[in-house]
C-alpha distance (Angstrom), angle and dihedral (degrees) to the residues before:
residue distance angle dihedral
X1 . . .
X2 3.78 . .
X3 3.77 124.1 .
X4 3.79 113.9 -115.8
X5 3.77 114.3 -112.9
X6 3.78 115.3 -91.1
X7 3.80 93.5 22.7
X8 3.86 119.8 107.9
X9 3.77 135.8 178.2
X10 3.76 112.8 -98.5
X11 3.80 120.8 -151.1
X12 3.78 111.3 -122.1
X13 3.82 110.8 -140.3
X14 3.77 118.3 -127.0
X15 3.72 118.5 -104.2
X16 3.77 112.8 -106.2
X17 3.71 119.2 -126.5
X18 3.74 116.8 -122.5
X19 3.81 111.7 -86.9
X20 3.80 95.1 22.9
X21 3.77 121.2 113.5
X22 3.74 127.0 -143.9
X23 3.83 114.3 -87.3
X24 3.75 137.2 -171.0
X25 3.78 120.1 -97.0
X26 3.80 112.8 -85.8
X27 3.81 112.8 -98.7
X28 3.79 106.8 -132.7
X29 3.78 97.7 177.4
X30 3.86 118.2 121.8
X31 3.78 112.3 -120.9
X32 3.81 115.8 -137.5
X33 3.80 92.8 -128.5
X34 3.80 136.8 7.7
X35 3.77 123.8 -140.5
X36 3.78 119.8 -109.4
X37 3.83 93.9 -109.2
X38 3.81 93.8 54.2
X39 3.77 90.5 45.7
X40 3.78 92.5 52.1
X41 3.84 91.4 48.1
X42 3.86 92.4 43.5
X43 3.78 92.8 -127.6
X44 3.79 132.9 134.5
X45 3.81 112.2 -89.1
X46 3.81 120.0 -147.4
X47 3.80 92.1 -147.5
X48 3.80 93.1 -136.2
X49 3.79 119.1 153.0
X50 2.94 140.2 -104.3
X51 3.82 84.2 11.7
X52 3.76 131.6 4.6
X53 3.79 119.2 -130.0
X54 3.79 95.3 -101.7
X55 3.79 93.3 51.4
X56 3.80 91.8 44.1
X57 3.79 90.6 51.3
X58 3.80 93.0 46.6
X59 3.82 92.5 42.9
X60 3.78 94.3 -129.0
X61 3.79 133.9 132.2
X62 3.80 115.0 -83.2
X63 3.81 116.3 -148.0
X64 3.78 126.7 179.8
X65 3.80 123.9 -159.4
X66 3.78 113.0 -116.4
X67 3.80 115.3 -108.3
X68 3.79 113.2 -83.0
X69 3.77 92.2 -6.5
X70 3.75 133.9 106.0
X71 3.79 108.8 -136.7
X72 3.78 93.3 -147.5
X73 3.77 90.6 52.4
X74 3.79 90.7 49.6
X75 3.79 92.7 49.7
X76 3.79 91.1 46.3
X77 3.76 91.8 49.9
X78 3.80 92.0 47.7
X79 3.80 90.8 50.2
X80 3.79 91.2 47.7
X81 3.80 90.3 50.0
X82 3.77 93.3 49.7
X83 3.81 92.1 45.5
X84 3.80 90.1 50.3
X85 3.78 90.0 48.2
X86 3.80 90.9 51.5
X87 3.80 90.3 48.9
X88 3.79 88.9 51.0
X89 3.79 92.3 46.1
X90 3.79 91.5 49.2
X91 3.80 91.0 65.4
X92 3.82 91.2 56.7
X93 3.80 101.6 48.3
X94 3.77 135.2 71.1
X95 3.77 126.9 -84.8
X96 3.82 94.2 -96.6
X97 3.79 94.5 51.7
X98 3.79 90.2 42.1
X99 3.82 89.7 56.0
X100 3.82 91.0 50.3
X101 3.80 90.9 50.7
X102 3.81 90.0 50.2
X103 3.81 89.6 53.1
X104 3.80 91.3 51.6
X105 3.79 92.7 47.9
X106 3.80 92.3 47.6
X107 3.81 90.6 49.8
X108 3.81 94.5 55.2
X109 3.78 97.8 35.6
X110 3.81 94.1 97.5
X111 3.81 92.5 47.8
X112 3.78 91.7 49.6
X113 3.79 90.3 48.9
X114 3.82 90.0 53.9
X115 3.79 90.9 50.4
X116 3.78 89.6 53.2
X117 3.81 91.6 63.1
X118 3.81 110.9 104.6
X119 3.78 114.6 -101.8
X120 3.79 120.5 -122.7
X121 3.74 116.3 -104.0
X122 3.81 119.3 -107.4
X123 3.79 115.3 -133.8
X124 3.82 90.5 -153.9
X125 3.79 92.5 61.8
X126 3.76 113.1 113.4
X127 3.84 116.7 -109.7
X128 3.78 93.5 -123.0
X129 3.79 90.5 48.1
X130 3.80 89.8 52.6
X131 3.79 91.5 52.8
X132 3.78 90.8 48.6
X133 3.79 91.3 49.1
X134 3.80 90.9 52.8
X135 3.78 90.3 51.1
X136 3.79 90.5 49.0
X137 3.78 92.2 49.9
X138 3.80 90.6 55.9
X139 3.78 90.0 60.6
X140 3.81 95.1 47.3
X141 3.80 115.3 79.7
X142 3.79 105.9 -143.5
X143 3.81 120.1 169.5
X144 3.79 102.0 -111.2
X145 3.76 143.4 123.5
X146 3.81 89.4 -82.3
X147 3.78 90.8 55.8
X148 3.80 89.6 53.5
X149 3.79 92.0 49.8
X150 3.79 92.0 53.4
X151 3.78 92.2 45.3
X152 3.80 96.9 48.4
X153 3.80 104.4 36.2
X154 3.77 117.6 81.6
X155 3.80 113.5 -111.8
X156 3.78 132.0 -177.0
X157 3.78 100.9 -124.6
X158 3.80 102.7 170.3
X159 3.79 140.8 37.3
X160 3.79 104.7 -93.8
X161 3.80 90.5 -174.4
X162 3.78 96.5 59.0
X163 3.82 97.6 94.5
X164 3.76 143.9 -12.3
X165 3.76 94.9 -92.9
X166 3.81 92.7 55.4
X167 3.81 90.7 48.3
X168 3.81 90.4 49.3
X169 3.79 92.6 53.3
X170 3.79 93.4 42.3
X171 3.76 125.6 175.2
X172 3.81 116.8 -17.7
X173 3.80 118.0 -165.5
X174 3.79 131.0 -145.3
X175 3.81 96.3 -98.7
X176 3.82 91.6 61.9
X177 3.79 121.2 103.0
X178 3.82 87.3 -131.7
X179 3.80 89.8 65.2
X180 3.80 90.3 45.2
X181 3.80 90.8 56.6
X182 3.78 88.9 48.0
X183 3.79 90.8 52.1
X184 3.81 90.6 54.8
X185 3.80 92.0 58.8
X186 3.80 90.7 43.2
X187 3.79 89.1 52.0
X188 3.79 90.1 52.7
X189 3.81 90.3 48.0
X190 3.79 92.2 51.0
X191 3.80 92.3 47.6
X192 3.81 90.8 51.2
X193 3.78 91.5 48.0
X194 3.80 93.9 46.6
X195 3.79 93.1 49.4
X196 3.79 92.0 46.5
X197 3.81 93.0 50.3
X198 3.79 92.0 47.4
X199 3.77 91.9 53.8
X200 3.79 96.1 42.6
X201 3.82 97.9 49.7
X202 3.78 109.0 89.1
X203 3.80 99.7 -179.2
X204 3.76 127.2 53.0
X205 3.80 94.7 -131.4
X206 3.80 96.0 36.4
X207 3.74 120.6 137.6
X208 3.80 112.3 -79.4
X209 3.81 112.5 -127.9
X210 3.77 116.2 -122.4
X211 3.78 110.5 -85.2
X212 3.74 127.5 -155.9
X213 3.76 118.5 -121.4
X214 3.76 122.6 -116.4
X215 3.79 90.8 -94.6
X216 3.80 102.3 37.0
X217 3.76 103.3 76.7
X218 3.79 95.2 126.2
X219 3.76 131.9 -114.8
X220 3.80 93.5 -45.4
X221 3.81 90.4 68.1
X222 3.79 95.6 47.8
X223 3.78 116.6 126.2
X224 3.79 92.3 -113.8
X225 3.80 88.1 66.2
X226 3.81 91.6 59.5
X227 3.78 105.5 39.4
X228 3.77 115.9 107.7
X229 3.79 96.4 -174.2
X230 3.80 121.2 109.5
X231 3.79 100.2 -120.8
X232 3.80 92.2 124.9
X233 3.82 91.9 56.3
X234 3.78 115.0 94.2
X235 3.80 123.1 -116.2
X236 3.79 96.9 -170.3
X237 3.78 124.8 101.3
X238 3.78 123.9 -134.0
X239 3.78 96.1 -152.4
X240 3.78 133.1 70.2
X241 3.78 119.6 -90.1
X242 3.77 129.1 -171.5
X243 3.82 106.2 -127.1
X244 3.83 91.3 -158.0
X245 3.78 93.8 56.8
X246 3.81 118.4 110.6
X247 3.82 133.4 -171.5
X248 3.81 121.7 -107.7
X249 3.82 113.6 -71.9
X250 3.82 94.6 -109.3
X251 3.82 91.5 50.4
X252 3.79 90.1 47.2
X253 3.79 92.0 53.0
X254 3.80 92.2 48.0
X255 3.79 92.3 50.8
X256 3.79 90.4 47.0
X257 3.80 90.8 51.3
X258 3.82 90.2 50.3
X259 3.77 90.3 55.1
X260 3.79 96.3 44.7
X261 3.81 94.9 44.5
X262 3.80 97.7 48.5
X263 3.82 109.2 21.5
X264 3.79 112.1 25.0
X265 3.80 99.1 72.0
X266 3.82 91.9 53.3
X267 3.81 94.4 38.3
X268 3.83 109.3 29.4
X269 3.76 96.5 174.9
X270 3.82 89.9 136.7
X271 3.82 126.6 56.5
X272 3.77 99.4 -114.8
X273 3.77 103.6 -151.3
X274 3.85 98.5 44.2
X275 3.80 91.5 44.5
X276 3.79 94.7 49.7
X277 3.82 91.3 44.6
X278 3.81 91.7 52.7
X279 3.81 92.0 49.6
X280 3.80 92.9 49.7
X281 3.79 91.3 48.0
X282 3.77 89.8 51.1
X283 3.81 93.2 48.7
X284 3.80 90.6 48.9
X285 3.79 90.7 50.5
X286 3.79 89.1 46.5
X287 3.80 91.4 55.1
X288 3.81 89.8 48.6
X289 3.79 91.6 50.5
X290 3.81 94.5 -116.0
X291 3.80 102.0 101.7
X292 3.82 112.2 161.6
X293 3.77 125.2 -130.9
X294 3.80 108.4 -91.0
X295 3.78 123.8 -138.9
X296 3.83 114.4 -111.4
X297 3.81 94.6 -120.3
X298 3.80 92.6 49.2
X299 3.80 89.4 51.2
X300 3.80 89.3 49.5
X301 3.81 90.5 52.8
X302 3.80 91.6 47.3
X303 3.81 93.6 49.8
X304 3.81 91.8 49.1
X305 3.80 90.6 51.6
X306 3.81 88.0 50.6
X307 3.82 91.5 47.8
X308 3.81 92.0 52.9
X309 3.79 91.4 45.8
X310 3.81 90.9 48.0
X311 3.80 91.8 52.5
X312 3.80 89.4 51.8
X313 3.81 91.9 49.3
X314 3.81 90.2 56.0
X315 3.80 93.2 47.7
X316 3.81 91.4 52.6
X317 3.83 92.8 41.2
X318 3.80 91.6 -126.5
X319 3.78 111.9 -163.8
X320 3.80 91.9 -130.2
X321 3.80 95.9 48.4
X322 3.78 118.1 131.6
X323 3.77 134.4 -136.9
X324 3.80 116.5 -31.5
X325 3.79 88.9 -116.8
X326 3.78 98.6 51.1
X327 3.82 95.9 100.7
X328 3.82 89.1 54.5
X329 3.79 90.0 51.0
X330 3.80 92.4 49.8
X331 3.82 92.4 50.5
X332 3.81 90.6 47.6
X333 3.80 89.9 54.3
X334 3.80 90.6 47.9
X335 3.80 91.2 51.6
X336 3.79 90.0 50.1
X337 3.81 89.3 58.7
X338 3.79 104.4 30.8
X339 3.80 106.3 31.4
X340 3.77 105.0 41.1
X341 3.79 121.5 124.3
X342 3.80 93.2 -94.5
X343 3.81 93.6 51.9
X344 3.80 93.1 49.4
X345 3.80 95.3 49.7
X346 3.81 98.0 45.6
X347 3.78 122.6 89.9
X348 3.82 111.2 -88.4
X349 3.77 125.3 -101.6
X350 3.80 134.4 177.1
X351 3.84 96.2 -87.6
X352 3.80 89.7 52.3
X353 3.81 89.8 52.7
X354 3.79 89.6 50.0
X355 3.81 92.3 49.6
X356 3.80 92.8 51.8
X357 3.81 92.5 44.4
X358 3.81 93.8 48.6
X359 3.80 91.8 47.4
X360 3.82 89.5 51.4
X361 3.81 89.2 51.4
X362 3.80 91.7 48.8
X363 3.81 92.1 50.7
X364 3.81 89.4 50.6
X365 3.80 91.1 51.7
X366 3.82 92.5 54.0
X367 3.83 95.5 44.0
X368 3.81 97.5 -103.4
X369 3.79 94.5 135.2
X370 3.81 100.6 163.4
X371 3.79 92.5 48.2
X372 3.79 89.5 48.0
X373 3.80 90.0 50.8
X374 3.80 91.5 53.1
X375 3.80 93.4 47.6
X376 3.81 95.2 48.1
X377 3.79 88.1 51.3
X378 3.77 89.7 53.8
X379 3.81 91.4 48.3
X380 3.81 91.3 50.2
X381 3.80 91.5 50.0
X382 3.80 89.0 53.1
X383 3.81 89.9 48.4
X384 3.80 92.5 49.2
X385 3.80 89.6 50.6
X386 3.82 90.4 55.7
X387 3.82 94.4 44.5
X388 3.78 97.6 -115.2
X389 3.80 90.2 144.1
X390 3.81 95.0 66.3
X391 3.79 133.3 63.4
X392 3.80 112.7 -79.9
X393 3.80 112.7 -133.4
X394 3.81 96.0 163.6
X395 3.84 105.3 143.7
X396 3.80 91.8 -155.7
X397 3.81 94.1 57.4
X398 3.79 117.1 92.9
X399 3.83 119.4 -125.9
X400 3.81 91.0 -112.8
X401 3.80 91.2 52.8
X402 3.81 91.6 49.7
X403 3.79 91.4 50.2
X404 3.81 90.7 47.4
X405 3.81 90.8 54.3
X406 3.81 90.3 46.5
X407 3.80 90.9 54.1
X408 3.79 92.4 46.4
X409 3.80 89.8 55.1
X410 3.80 94.7 47.3
X411 3.80 90.7 45.9
X412 3.80 89.3 58.3
X413 3.80 90.0 42.7
X414 3.80 95.0 53.4
X415 3.81 92.8 44.5
X416 3.79 91.5 50.7
X417 3.80 89.9 50.3
X418 3.81 90.7 55.7
X419 3.80 91.2 48.7
X420 3.81 91.9 47.8
X421 3.78 88.2 53.9
X422 3.80 93.1 48.2
X423 3.80 97.5 44.4
X424 3.80 99.8 31.7
X425 3.79 89.2 -132.2
X426 3.82 122.5 140.0
X427 3.76 120.3 -98.1
X428 3.78 121.2 -105.4
X429 3.80 91.2 -144.3
X430 3.79 122.5 88.7
X431 3.79 104.8 -157.3
X432 3.78 91.6 -156.1
X433 3.81 89.8 64.6
X434 3.81 94.1 52.6
X435 3.81 122.9 87.4
X436 3.79 100.1 163.0
X437 3.82 110.9 128.9
X438 3.77 123.0 -119.2
X439 3.80 117.6 -94.1
X440 3.76 115.1 -90.0
X441 3.81 113.8 -98.9
X442 3.79 93.6 -121.5
X443 3.77 136.5 89.6
X444 3.78 123.8 -92.6
X445 3.80 91.2 -110.6
X446 3.82 89.8 56.1
X447 3.80 96.2 57.5
X448 3.82 113.8 113.9
X449 3.78 122.1 -123.8
X450 3.81 100.0 -136.3
X451 3.77 131.2 62.8
X452 3.83 96.0 -122.6
X453 3.79 93.4 56.8
X454 3.79 90.6 45.2
X455 3.81 90.9 53.5
X456 3.79 91.1 49.2
X457 3.80 89.9 49.9
X458 3.80 92.0 52.1
X459 3.80 91.0 48.8
X460 3.79 90.0 49.5
X461 3.79 89.3 57.0
X462 3.82 93.8 42.7
X463 3.82 90.1 104.2
X464 3.79 91.7 58.5
X465 3.83 119.8 89.3
X466 3.77 107.4 -75.8
X467 3.77 138.8 165.9
X468 3.78 98.9 -109.6
X469 3.78 102.9 156.6
X470 3.80 123.8 76.4
X471 3.79 88.5 -117.5
X472 3.74 90.3 62.1
X473 3.80 94.1 -114.9
X474 3.77 115.1 160.3
X475 3.79 119.5 -119.6
X476 3.80 112.1 -146.8
X477 3.80 130.8 -172.9
X478 3.77 109.7 -97.0
X479 3.78 105.8 -142.1
X480 3.77 132.1 57.4
X481 3.80 89.4 -121.5
X482 3.78 89.4 57.3
X483 3.78 88.7 48.6
X484 3.77 92.4 54.2
X485 3.78 90.9 47.5
X486 3.81 92.5 49.6
X487 3.80 93.3 45.9
X488 3.80 90.4 51.8
X489 3.80 93.7 43.8
X490 3.82 97.6 53.7
X491 3.80 110.8 79.9
X492 3.77 122.3 -142.1
X493 3.79 107.5 -109.0
X494 3.82 137.7 124.8
X495 3.81 90.8 -88.3
X496 3.81 95.4 54.6
X497 3.81 89.4 44.4
X498 3.80 92.2 55.2
X499 3.80 90.4 42.1
X500 3.82 89.4 57.3
X501 3.82 91.3 49.8
X502 3.80 91.1 52.2
X503 3.80 94.1 48.7
X504 3.79 92.1 50.8
X505 3.80 88.1 49.1
X506 3.80 89.1 56.9
X507 3.79 90.9 52.2
X508 3.80 91.4 46.4
X509 3.78 90.9 53.7
X510 3.80 90.2 52.3
X511 3.81 89.2 51.4
X512 3.81 92.7 52.5
X513 3.80 94.2 46.3
X514 3.82 92.9 45.2
X515 3.82 100.4 44.8
X516 3.80 108.8 20.1
X517 3.81 105.2 39.5
X518 3.78 126.7 97.0
X519 3.80 90.5 -111.9
X520 3.80 89.7 66.8
X521 3.80 90.6 74.3
X522 3.80 94.3 64.9
X523 3.79 94.2 50.3
X524 3.82 122.8 93.3
X525 3.76 112.1 -102.7
X526 3.77 90.5 -126.0
X527 3.82 88.0 62.8
X528 3.80 90.2 50.0
X529 3.79 89.4 51.7
X530 3.80 90.5 52.4
X531 3.80 90.4 47.0
X532 3.81 90.9 54.3
X533 3.80 90.3 51.3
X534 3.80 94.0 49.3
X535 3.80 94.2 46.0
X536 3.79 89.7 48.4
X537 3.79 89.3 53.9
X538 3.79 90.5 51.0
X539 3.80 90.8 53.0
X540 3.81 90.8 49.5
X541 3.80 90.8 49.9
X542 3.79 89.9 49.0
X543 3.80 89.4 56.5
X544 3.80 92.1 47.5
X545 3.82 91.5 52.1
X546 3.82 94.2 54.6
X547 3.81 118.1 111.0
X548 3.78 111.5 -95.1
X549 3.80 91.8 -112.1
X550 3.81 90.4 58.3
X551 3.81 95.5 51.3
X552 3.79 101.1 121.7
X553 3.82 91.2 178.5
X554 3.80 93.7 64.0
X555 3.78 124.1 77.2
X556 3.76 89.5 -146.0
X557 3.79 120.2 68.7
X558 3.78 96.3 -148.2
X559 3.78 119.3 -128.2
X560 3.79 93.2 1.4
X561 3.82 113.5 51.5
X562 3.81 92.4 -175.9
X563 3.77 125.7 95.9
X564 3.81 93.5 -105.5
X565 3.80 92.6 122.6
X566 3.78 98.0 35.9
X567 3.81 92.8 115.1
X568 3.79 92.3 51.2
X569 3.81 92.8 47.1
X570 3.79 93.3 49.3
X571 3.81 93.7 48.1
X572 3.80 93.2 46.5
X573 3.80 90.2 45.5
X574 3.80 92.2 53.1
X575 3.80 90.9 46.3
X576 3.81 92.7 48.5
X577 3.81 93.2 50.2
X578 3.80 90.9 45.8
X579 3.81 90.9 53.9
X580 3.80 91.2 48.8
X581 3.78 91.7 49.2
X582 3.78 90.1 50.1
X583 3.81 90.7 49.9
X584 3.80 97.3 47.7
X585 3.81 102.0 31.6
X586 3.87 94.8 94.1
X587 3.82 90.4 62.8
X588 3.79 93.1 52.6
X589 3.81 92.5 77.3
X590 3.81 109.3 -29.0
X591 3.80 109.9 63.1
X592 3.80 98.6 26.7
X593 3.80 100.8 88.9
X594 3.77 96.1 37.1
X595 3.79 95.4 46.2
X596 3.79 88.8 53.3
X597 3.77 90.1 52.2
X598 3.79 91.1 51.1
X599 3.82 92.8 54.5
X600 3.78 94.0 -106.2
X601 3.82 108.4 145.4
X602 3.78 113.8 -89.1
X603 3.78 88.4 -147.5
X604 3.80 89.9 63.7
X605 3.80 91.3 53.8
X606 3.79 92.1 50.0
X607 3.79 92.9 46.8
X608 3.79 92.9 50.4
X609 3.81 91.2 46.8
X610 3.80 88.9 51.5
X611 3.82 89.7 52.3
X612 3.79 89.0 53.3
X613 3.79 92.1 52.9
X614 3.80 92.0 44.7
X615 3.81 90.8 52.3
X616 3.80 89.5 54.1
X617 3.80 89.8 49.0
X618 3.80 90.3 50.4
X619 3.80 91.1 57.8
X620 3.79 88.9 55.2
X621 3.81 92.9 43.0
X622 3.81 89.1 57.5
X623 3.82 87.1 66.2
X624 3.82 125.9 70.2
X625 3.76 118.7 -107.0
X626 3.78 91.4 -115.4
X627 3.83 111.4 64.1
X628 3.79 113.2 -114.6
X629 3.82 111.9 174.5
X630 3.80 92.2 -171.5
X631 3.80 89.8 61.9
X632 3.78 96.4 54.4
X633 3.80 92.9 41.6
X634 3.80 95.4 45.4
X635 3.80 96.8 43.2
X636 3.80 107.2 20.3
X637 3.80 136.8 68.6
X638 3.79 91.1 -81.2
X639 3.81 92.7 -179.0
X640 3.84 91.9 64.5
X641 3.81 105.5 16.4
X642 3.80 91.3 119.9
X643 3.79 91.2 54.7
X644 3.80 92.9 56.7
X645 3.81 93.8 44.0
X646 3.80 93.2 48.9
X647 3.80 90.7 48.7
X648 3.79 88.4 56.7
X649 3.80 95.8 45.3
X650 3.81 92.8 48.6
X651 3.81 91.5 52.9
X652 3.79 92.6 48.6
X653 3.80 92.2 47.6
X654 3.80 90.4 49.5
X655 3.79 89.6 52.4
X656 3.81 90.5 47.6
X657 3.79 93.6 49.9
X658 3.79 92.7 55.7
X659 3.78 114.3 98.8
X660 3.81 92.2 -138.9
X661 3.80 92.8 72.1
X662 3.80 115.2 107.3
X663 3.82 124.6 -133.8
X664 3.81 89.4 -104.3
X665 3.80 91.5 51.7
X666 3.79 91.3 47.9
X667 3.80 91.8 51.5
X668 3.81 92.2 51.2
X669 3.79 95.4 43.4
X670 3.78 93.1 47.1
X671 3.83 89.8 53.1
X672 3.81 89.5 54.9
X673 3.79 92.3 47.3
X674 3.79 91.7 49.7
X675 3.78 91.0 52.4
X676 3.78 92.1 50.1
X677 3.80 93.5 45.7
X678 3.80 89.3 53.2
X679 3.78 90.3 50.7
X680 3.78 91.7 52.8
X681 3.80 91.0 49.1
X682 3.80 92.1 51.4
X683 3.82 96.8 50.8
X684 3.83 93.1 82.4
X685 3.77 98.8 -152.0
X686 3.82 127.1 123.7
X687 3.81 91.8 -120.0
X688 3.80 92.5 47.1
X689 3.82 90.4 47.5
X690 3.79 91.5 53.8
X691 3.81 89.9 47.2
X692 3.80 90.7 48.2
X693 3.80 92.5 53.3
X694 3.79 91.3 49.0
X695 3.81 93.4 46.8
X696 3.81 93.6 45.5
X697 3.81 93.1 47.9
X698 3.79 93.6 49.0
X699 3.79 90.7 45.6
X700 3.81 89.7 52.9
X701 3.80 90.8 53.4
X702 3.81 92.5 48.9
X703 3.81 92.2 44.3
X704 3.78 91.1 53.5
X705 3.78 90.2 51.9
X706 3.83 95.4 45.8
X707 3.83 96.7 38.2
X708 3.82 93.8 -117.2
X709 3.79 118.9 162.7
X710 3.80 110.9 -125.2
X711 3.79 98.2 155.9
X712 3.80 89.4 125.7
X713 3.80 91.7 57.2
X714 3.79 91.3 46.1
X715 3.80 90.9 54.2
X716 3.80 91.7 48.4
X717 3.79 90.6 46.4
X718 3.80 92.7 51.8
X719 3.80 90.0 50.6
X720 3.82 95.9 48.8
X721 3.82 101.5 35.8
X722 3.84 95.3 87.1
X723 3.79 89.3 55.1
X724 3.78 92.9 58.5
X725 3.79 119.4 107.8
X726 3.81 111.5 -88.3
X727 3.81 115.7 -105.0
X728 3.76 118.1 -95.4
X729 3.79 96.9 31.3
X730 3.75 120.8 128.4
X731 3.81 109.2 -117.1
X732 3.80 89.4 -26.5
X733 3.81 91.3 -53.6
X734 3.81 123.0 112.2
X735 3.79 115.0 -140.5
X736 3.80 127.7 -161.9
X737 3.78 112.4 -110.0
X738 3.80 96.5 -147.8
X739 3.75 128.4 80.6
X740 3.79 94.8 -128.8
X741 3.79 92.8 74.4
X742 3.76 118.5 170.7
X743 3.81 92.4 -154.6
X744 3.78 110.7 132.0
X745 3.78 117.4 -162.6
X746 3.78 110.6 177.3
X747 3.78 125.7 -167.5
X748 3.76 131.6 164.7
X749 3.76 99.6 -104.4
X750 3.74 134.6 -166.4
X751 3.78 112.5 -92.0
X752 3.78 108.0 -111.6
X753 3.75 129.9 179.5
X754 3.77 122.0 -109.2
X755 3.79 88.9 -110.3
X756 3.79 90.9 55.1
X757 3.79 91.6 49.9
X758 3.77 93.0 47.9
X759 3.78 89.6 47.9
X760 3.80 90.0 52.3
X761 3.81 89.8 55.5
X762 3.78 126.4 -163.6
X763 3.76 117.6 -43.4
X764 3.75 102.9 -164.6
X765 3.78 117.8 159.7
X766 3.77 115.8 -168.7
X767 3.74 124.0 -152.4
X768 3.76 125.6 -128.2
X769 3.77 113.8 -58.7
X770 3.79 92.7 -128.0
X771 3.75 132.3 15.7
X772 3.77 115.3 -135.2
X773 3.76 118.9 -129.0
X774 3.77 112.1 -91.4
X775 3.79 102.7 -104.1
X776 3.78 99.1 159.2
X777 3.79 116.2 140.6
X778 3.81 91.8 20.7
X779 3.81 93.9 156.0
X780 3.82 113.6 116.0
X781 3.79 89.5 -113.3
X782 3.80 88.7 62.3
X783 3.80 101.1 46.3
X784 3.76 93.5 102.0
X785 3.82 94.1 62.0
X786 3.78 96.8 56.5
């Protein structure tokens, strides 16, 4: 039925009940945002501005949350920015103003801590608004448990497949000194950004500019920009070498003595006496013209020993040293024998383990860390396949053979621990799966020949620190009296020296797994604090159990006042300080804020951070004030000296870059850094030169921030920079890039028949087809050192 034109339906109003007044129609629209008062009272907000109806009626303040922002997060971020700015300003003012700033910061510390507590979620918040708030929180750096998780868990933050240089560097974990240097520059970047934002924002509730996360600083902050190791340098030769060629007998003996005198005691992967006897027999037969045919694996082992000895001869500038490229030639010959396709596909044996382990050690000594990591993994796989990680109860094996296998295993173990520390990569070894006993603390010439005497010797040393549990935990004497008895009972010999290295390696592995693994993030911080205390006690007990002659902390050397054990003391001192730095480094700038928030004593954090700085100072105190490269090469762990020195310099620079350091602290720390930088510059090695440039550049950036005078270092740097090795050279040696090389390297070689030479076949290793442009240190802070 149609409605007649002009007639419309008229709404009939409802009848009002008696006693009820007339009211406005109910507004059913949904307001975009409710004020904080209506939200807290769970009532409908009208959304009117500047005040909603409820707030206007009640006469109270009406506050609306900003779009896609959490007000508490904004206030917290503003407070954190202003506190950071005050910390930064404190380092640039006088003592009186600095004291006033400290009073202000102490007065608001509790309020800032309350603001840092996470706010409860509001069920009335729109879903899209919640998603936006989460996205906003990612861009705001607020000191919290999440910030600690991101800062302590290893993350892959760049494409390691993008080019050859990135693949050469590989993954670098958070316990590496390379990452510590990177964090210093990131800390400077964040401080600059925070100060700039604080000054530019004119209103308290203004829009916060987008901020980059701690791991999103772009390609300039990638790990490859901060590594000083030589992984990107090639180790291959582009000219033909004869793998059967050997150096003259006198050169061979000198290189062998270099290896045995400086490396063997800390890395006894070879049985010293049988190996030296075989070489001397071969040289005697060679002089008599009746040299036997050598096995390929034995020749590989010999060439690797020569390569390591040759590298040492160049570091010490020995007068009899050979061509600068001889260590590369020796390692190429060793690879021709020990790493060919046949050797890699056959079932492993002990010589193959020794070849892989020696090659890993050689790569470490020349700064090829990633290659060394790969080779030590291969050696460990071979050792696992032959059961070297478990107790050997074979009745047919002689006691000397069992002890030799034990020392081979622990040599690989200790080398892998060093590489895990350098690279920050996880260990391949699960201590809980290993039951092999520790090496006996006695020299190889003191080992008995029968099983009964060997058992009595092990029982005699049962009171010394040993790994008795399946998990490889070290059992130490409990009292100081026991410690004194143990320290006096253990003699100073190569066996006790290696035993001490192994035990510290066990403790270091526990430190890495307890403080630097992903599982650390799900543990209560109070448990982490207790773990740091217990591991620190184990390190202290390890020091107390050392033989008196190895006590690097004492000015006196015990029964022998000479410098006979200077090399052992320096190596153990470096290793001890490195372990302490690794243990305490998280409290220097990582765990401090979060531990405070979790009601862990701030005093503990400060004390542990001070221990970290003191350990770095101790490394530098072990060196004379005047740089003497011969001293550190002759008496120190020359194959990883740079690692220990860069650990120390990164810790000191981190301490310097913190705004809490006083002018007196900065003066003392800068003096230590200057001394260490001068040592690196004086070492005259391609790896040390790269480390020096990185340390000097980072120090310049920190000095500019903290107003530290380093004009003396700048003058010295300008005078020595032209003498540095040119970029793109391999280990400071320029190689021809064409196959028709005119390089002539002549050695007196063993006379072989034409059939033998044809059977050996060509062993030509070609270098990289193209050399990438040297873009190391391409962060803006490092532009001035190019």
